[in-house]
C-alpha positions in Angstrom: 8.5 -39.3 6.1 11.9 -41.1 6.4 13.9 -37.8 6.6 11.7 -36.5 9.4 11.8 -39.9 11.2 15.6 -39.9 10.9 15.8 -36.3 12.3 13.6 -37.2 15.3 15.6 -40.3 16.0 18.9 -38.4 15.8 17.6 -35.7 18.1 17.6 -38.2 21.0 21.2 -39.1 20.6 23.0 -35.9 19.4 25.0 -33.9 21.9 24.2 -30.2 22.2 27.0 -27.7 22.1 28.6 -26.8 25.4 27.6 -23.1 25.0 24.2 -22.5 23.4 24.0 -20.3 20.3 22.4 -17.0 21.1 21.3 -14.2 18.8 23.2 -10.9 19.4 19.8 -9.3 19.0 18.0 -11.5 21.6 17.8 -8.7 24.2 15.3 -6.9 22.0 11.8 -8.4 21.9 12.2 -10.7 18.9 9.3 -11.7 16.7 6.7 -9.3 18.0 5.9 -6.7 15.2 3.3 -7.5 12.6 3.6 -6.4 8.9 1.2 -3.5 9.5 3.3 -2.2 12.4 6.5 -2.4 10.5 4.9 -0.6 7.6 3.6 2.1 10.0 7.2 2.8 11.2 8.5 3.0 7.6 5.7 5.2 6.3 5.7 7.6 9.3 9.5 8.2 8.9 8.8 9.7 5.5 6.1 12.0 6.9 3.9 11.8 3.8 1.3 14.2 5.1 3.9 17.0 5.5 5.6 16.1 2.1 2.2 16.4 0.4 2.1 20.0 1.4 5.8 20.9 1.0 6.1 19.5 -2.5 3.3 21.6 -4.0 4.7 24.7 -2.1 8.1 24.0 -3.7 6.6 23.5 -7.2 4.5 26.7 -7.0 7.3 28.8 -5.4 9.8 28.0 -8.1 7.2 27.9 -11.0 8.0 24.3 -12.0 4.7 22.5 -12.5 5.2 20.0 -15.3 8.9 19.7 -14.4 7.9 19.2 -10.8 5.6 16.4 -11.7 8.3 14.7 -13.8 10.9 15.2 -11.0 8.7 13.6 -8.4 8.1 10.6 -10.7 11.8 10.3 -11.5 12.6 10.4 -7.7 10.1 7.7 -7.0 11.7 5.5 -9.7 15.2 6.1 -8.4 14.3 5.4 -4.7 12.4 2.3 -5.8 15.6 1.1 -7.5 17.5 1.7 -4.2 14.8 -0.2 -2.4 15.1 -3.1 -4.7 18.9 -3.2 -4.0 18.2 -3.0 -0.2 15.7 -5.8 -0.4 18.5 -8.2 -1.5 19.8 -7.9 2.1 16.4 -7.8 3.9 15.3 -11.1 2.3 18.5 -12.8 3.7 19.1 -11.3 7.1 17.5 -9.2 9.9 19.7 -6.6 11.4 19.0 -3.8 13.9 21.9 -1.9 12.2 20.0 -1.7 9.0 22.0 -0.2 6.2 25.2 -0.2 8.3 25.0 -4.0 8.7 24.1 -4.5 5.0 27.0 -2.3 3.8 29.4 -4.4 5.9 28.2 -7.6 4.2 28.7 -6.1 0.8 31.6 -3.7 1.0 33.4 -4.2 4.3 33.9 -2.2 7.5 34.9 1.2 6.0 31.7 1.3 3.9 29.7 0.1 6.9 31.0 2.8 9.2 30.4 5.5 6.5 26.8 4.3 6.2 26.4 4.4 10.0 27.6 8.0 10.2 25.4 9.0 7.2 22.3 7.3 8.7 22.9 8.9 12.1 23.2 12.3 10.5 20.0 11.6 8.5 17.8 10.3 11.3 19.0 12.6 14.0 18.9 15.6 11.7 15.4 14.7 10.4 14.2 14.3 14.0 15.6 17.7 15.0 13.9 19.4 12.1 10.5 17.6 12.4 10.5 18.2 16.2 11.2 21.9 15.6 8.3 22.2 13.1 6.0 20.0 15.3 6.7 22.2 18.3 6.0 25.4 16.3 2.7 23.9 15.2 1.8 23.1 18.8 2.7 26.7 19.8 0.5 28.0 17.0 -2.4 25.8 18.0 -2.2 27.1 21.6 -2.1 30.6 20.1 -5.3 30.0 18.2 -6.9 29.1 21.6 -5.5 32.3 23.1 -2.9 30.4 25.3 0.7 31.3 25.4 3.0 28.3 25.2 6.7 29.2 25.6 9.2 27.1 23.6 11.4 26.2 26.7 8.4 24.3 28.1 6.9 22.9 24.9 10.0 21.2 23.5 11.0 19.3 26.7 7.4 18.2 27.2 7.2 16.9 23.6 10.5 15.1 23.9 9.5 13.4 27.2 6.2 12.3 25.6 8.1 10.9 22.6 10.6 9.1 24.8 7.9 7.5 27.0 6.1 6.2 24.0 9.2 4.7 22.5 10.5 3.2 25.7 7.0 1.8 26.6 6.9 -0.5 23.6 7.9 -0.5 19.9 4.4 -1.9 19.2 2.7 0.9 21.1 4.8 3.5 19.3 4.0 1.9 15.9 0.2 1.9 16.5 0.3 5.5 17.7 2.3 6.5 14.6 -0.1 4.7 12.3 -3.2 6.3 13.8 -1.6 9.8 13.7 -0.3 9.6 10.1 -3.6 8.0 8.7 -5.7 10.8 10.1 -3.3 13.5 8.7 -3.2 11.9 5.3 -7.0 11.5 5.1 -7.6 15.2 5.7 -4.9 16.5 3.3 -5.9 14.1 0.5 -9.5 15.1 1.0 -8.6 18.8 0.8 -6.7 18.2 -2.4 -9.4 16.2 -4.1 -12.4 18.3 -3.0 -10.8 21.7 -2.3 -11.6 24.9 -4.1 -9.7 24.8 -7.4 -10.9 28.4 -8.2 -8.9 30.1 -5.5 -5.7 31.9 -6.3 -2.6 30.9 -4.5 -0.4 33.6 -2.9 3.2 32.5 -3.5 6.1 33.8 -1.5 9.3 34.7 -3.4 11.8 31.8 -3.7 14.9 32.0 -1.5 17.1 30.2 -4.1 17.4 30.5 -7.9 18.1 26.7 -8.2 14.5 25.6 -8.5 15.1 22.2 -10.1 17.7 21.3 -7.5 15.3 22.3 -4.7 12.6 20.1 -6.3 15.0 17.1 -6.7 16.1 17.3 -3.1 12.6 17.8 -1.8 11.3 14.8 -3.8 14.1 12.5 -2.8 14.0 13.5 0.9 10.2 13.1 0.9 10.8 9.4 0.0 13.8 9.0 2.4 13.0 6.9 5.4 11.4 3.9 3.6 14.5 2.0 4.8 13.7 2.5 8.5 11.8 -0.8 8.5 15.1 -2.6 8.1 16.2 -1.5 11.6 13.3 -3.4 13.1 14.0 -6.8 11.4 14.9 -8.6 14.6 11.7 -7.4 16.2 9.4 -8.4 13.3 7.5 -11.7 13.3 8.5 -12.7 9.8 11.4 -10.4 9.2 12.6 -11.7 5.9 9.1 -11.3 4.4 7.5 -8.3 6.2 10.6 -6.1 6.1 11.2 -6.8 2.4 7.6 -6.1 1.5 7.7 -2.9 3.5 10.9 -1.7 1.9 9.5 -2.3 -1.6 6.0 -1.0 -0.9 6.8 2.2 0.9 8.4 4.1 -2.0 5.5 3.0 -4.2 2.8 4.1 -1.7 4.4 7.4 -0.8 5.5 8.1 -4.4 1.9 7.7 -5.5 0.7 10.1 -2.9 3.4 12.6 -3.9 2.5 12.3 -7.6 -1.1 13.1 -6.5 0.3 16.2 -4.6 2.1 17.3 -7.8 -1.0 16.8 -9.9 -3.0 18.9 -7.4 -0.4 21.7 -7.7 -0.5 21.5 -11.5 -4.3 21.7 -11.6 -4.7 24.3 -8.9 -6.4 22.0 -6.5 -3.7 22.5 -3.9 -4.2 26.3 -3.8 -6.4 26.3 -0.7 -4.0 23.9 1.1 -0.9 26.0 0.1 -2.6 29.3 1.2 -3.6 27.8 4.5 -0.1 26.5 5.1 1.7 29.7 4.1 -0.6 32.4 5.1 -3.2 31.0 7.5 -6.5 32.9 7.3 -5.0 36.0 5.7 -6.0 34.8 2.2 -9.6 34.0 3.1 -9.2 30.4 4.0 -11.6 29.1 6.7 -10.2 29.2 10.2 -11.4 25.6 10.7 -9.4 24.5 7.7 -6.3 26.2 9.0 -6.7 24.7 12.4 -7.3 21.2 11.2 -4.4 21.5 8.7 -2.1 22.6 11.6 -3.3 19.7 13.7 -2.6 17.2 10.9 0.8 18.6 10.1 1.7 18.8 13.8 0.8 15.1 14.2 2.8 14.2 11.1 5.9 16.1 12.1 5.8 14.6 15.6 5.2 11.1 14.2 8.2 11.5 12.0 10.3 12.8 14.9 9.2 9.8 16.9 9.9 7.2 14.1 13.3 8.8 13.1 14.4 8.7 16.8 13.2 5.1 17.0 15.3 4.1 13.9 18.3 6.0 15.1 18.1 4.2 18.5 18.3 0.8 16.9 21.4 1.8 14.9 23.0 3.1 18.2 22.0 -0.1 19.9 23.5 -2.3 17.1 26.7 -0.3 17.2 26.8 -0.9 21.0 26.3 -4.7 20.5 29.2 -4.6 18.0 31.3 -2.6 20.6 31.8 0.1 17.9 30.2 2.4 20.4 30.4 1.9 24.2 28.7 -1.3 25.4 26.2 0.7 27.5 24.6 1.8 24.3 23.3 -1.8 24.0 21.4 -1.8 27.3 17.6 -2.5 27.1 14.8 -1.9 29.5 14.2 -5.0 31.7 10.4 -5.0 31.3 9.8 -3.4 27.9 12.9 -4.8 26.1 13.5 -1.5 24.2 16.9 0.1 24.0 16.1 2.7 26.6 19.7 4.1 26.9 20.0 4.6 23.1 16.5 6.1 23.0 17.3 8.5 25.8 20.6 9.6 24.1 19.0 10.1 20.7 15.8 11.9 22.0 18.0 14.1 24.3 20.1 15.2 21.3 17.0 15.8 19.2 15.4 17.9 22.0 18.5 20.0 22.3 18.6 20.6 18.6 14.9 21.4 18.1 14.7 23.5 21.2 17.8 25.5 20.3 16.3 26.4 16.9 13.1 27.3 18.6 14.7 29.6 21.1 17.6 31.2 19.0 15.9 31.1 15.6 16.6 29.1 12.4 18.3 31.4 9.9 21.0 30.1 7.5 22.0 27.2 9.9 18.6 25.5 9.6 18.9 25.6 5.8 22.4 24.2 5.9 21.2 21.4 8.2 18.5 20.5 5.8 21.0 20.2 2.9 23.5 18.3 5.0 20.8 15.7 6.0 19.7 15.3 2.4 23.3 14.9 1.3 23.9 12.3 4.0 21.0 10.1 3.0 22.1 10.2 -0.6 25.6 9.0 0.5 24.0 6.1 2.4 21.8 5.1 -0.5 24.7 5.0 -2.9 26.8 3.0 -0.5 24.1 0.3 0.0 23.3 0.1 -3.7 27.0 -0.6 -4.5 27.2 -3.0 -1.6 24.2 -5.0 -2.9 26.0 -5.6 -6.2 29.2 -6.6 -4.5 27.4 -8.8 -2.0 25.5 -10.8 -4.6 28.6 -11.1 -6.8 30.6 -12.6 -3.9 28.0 -15.2 -3.0 27.4 -16.1 -6.7 23.8 -14.9 -6.9 24.1 -11.8 -9.0 21.3 -11.1 -11.5 21.0 -8.6 -14.3 18.1 -6.9 -12.5 20.1 -6.1 -9.4 23.1 -5.0 -11.4 21.0 -2.6 -13.4 19.2 -1.3 -10.3 22.4 -0.8 -8.5 24.0 1.0 -11.4 21.0 3.3 -12.1 20.2 4.0 -8.5 23.8 4.8 -7.4 24.3 6.7 -10.6 21.3 8.9 -10.0 22.4 9.4 -6.4 25.9 10.4 -7.4 24.5 12.8 -10.0 22.2 14.6 -7.6 24.9 14.7 -4.9 27.4 16.2 -7.4 24.8 18.8 -8.5 24.2 19.7 -4.9 27.9 20.2 -4.2 28.4 22.1 -7.4 25.6 24.6 -6.6 26.9 25.2 -3.1 30.4 25.8 -4.4 29.4 28.3 -7.0 27.3 30.0 -4.3 30.3 30.2 -2.1 28.6 28.1 0.6 31.0 25.5 1.9 29.1 23.9 4.8 27.5 21.2 2.8 30.6 20.2 0.8 32.6 20.0 4.0 30.0 18.0 5.7 29.8 15.5 2.8 33.6 15.2 2.7 33.6 14.5 6.5 30.9 11.8 6.1 32.8 10.2 3.3 36.0 10.2 5.3 34.4 9.1 8.5 34.5 5.4 7.6 38.2 5.4 7.0 39.1 7.4 10.2 36.7 5.4 12.4 38.0 2.1 11.2 41.6 3.3 11.9 40.5 4.3 15.4 38.9 0.9 16.0 42.0 -1.0 14.8 44.1 0.8 17.4 41.7 0.9 20.3 39.0 -1.8 19.8 40.2 -4.4 17.2 37.5 -6.9 18.4 34.8 -4.5 17.2 35.8 -5.1 13.6 35.2 -8.9 14.2 31.7 -8.2 15.7 30.6 -5.8 13.0 27.6 -6.5 10.8 25.7 -8.3 13.7 22.3 -9.6 12.7 19.6 -11.8 14.2 20.9 -15.3 13.9 19.4 -18.7 14.8 19.6 -19.8 18.4 20.0 -23.3 19.7 16.3 -23.3 20.7 15.3 -22.5 17.2 16.8 -25.6 15.7 15.6 -29.2 16.1 18.3 -31.1 18.1 20.7 -32.7 15.6 19.4 -30.7 12.7 22.2 -28.1 12.8 25.9 -27.9 13.2 27.3 -25.3 15.7 30.8 -23.9 15.9 32.6 -20.9 17.4 33.0 -17.8 15.3 36.0 -15.4 15.3 34.8 -13.8 18.6 34.3 -17.1 20.3 30.5 -17.0 20.2 28.6 -20.2 19.3 26.8 -19.9 16.0 24.9 -22.2 13.6 27.2 -23.0 10.7 25.3 -25.7 8.7 22.8 -28.5 8.7 23.2 -31.7 10.6 23.0 -35.2 9.3 25.5 -34.6 6.4 
């Protein structure tokens, strides 16, 4: 007990720093989310209920059953490797900037800004698409009841409801998301396990001849979103433990569900589900099954839109704290301690995007958006996988496992991204290649802009939840000013 006795005695004589050390993330409600609530955010972002329908449809449409099963399994392994790389950061720091902050710690400001742009494209694009599909499901459900629901009314109402839930409380949103997704998954898994395996599925002709690429992208994107838990590190009770567990468990949980979906397509047990999704009651499926399926998918889509908007708002908030974006992006609600300005901005953009597609139609633009979002998330995953290897090498904690995971995960991402760009080029479709080039170049151009206009932002970049003066026993820590003049904990006292 001598060390403790010495520390207590020293605490009465030590002089506290003139300016207290404060976490840059203190405006958020620190240490409030449980492990289950963090897991709910991460799982809901992947929209597993929707993916368990979309993956069998993609497999059956393109006629790749065994190949589809193997592709889903390979995608699960690849994303799990990326998750392992990401966990090297989550076990060491909690940052509302997520992959952006982690990429900065490993690869510097250019990679961090590239990851930020890629993540914003991914989350906002995903939220636009899922809000659009969720709104269409709501309109269809009203139509079942004989009620006309015009899109110009449905989408603003849905957006306002999502915004109110997210501003009210991150915990309230997480619990609502968990309840919605659990009910949706229970129905879809039950229909796959106990559905009619003798029914014949009616397949629509594929719109693309690149079946394997469609399966790869569908499987990878179905698992994308596991990393959204990292954006809530400062708000988790035990961030270094709960976020790391969530990041590692989500690809395994969702990957297992998607393998089950692939098996159901292979054995014919998904035929009722696919018929209900594609054709409603036209193929003899019970109207009750069609209605319940639409309710489940509607809830899953809206939950994904909610959780994607939630994650994007934390990234915008973190960029506001770092002064990379205007400082008003870092404002929080006085009572609820949620980034209400960032949430309003993100949800507003999502509503405009989803509502525009609903009113003007989807067409080729919607397909291009889907491919751009999938390309963006691959770019972000490759950046963070490489950053994890560089980060551990710099701090002298590199291991063969992380090195192998980083090489295999980033290699798989580069291969899929290259295949995607090649297919678009030979099809004379240049939207996706141009978008990927813009995302890759965004880090360099954004950093150059910050050097000219806001050089202090480069010093603040990579902000994470750091220890405050009140978190440390007096005399047990050494405090000093960082490059921006803020007081931070730099070491242990008594040395």
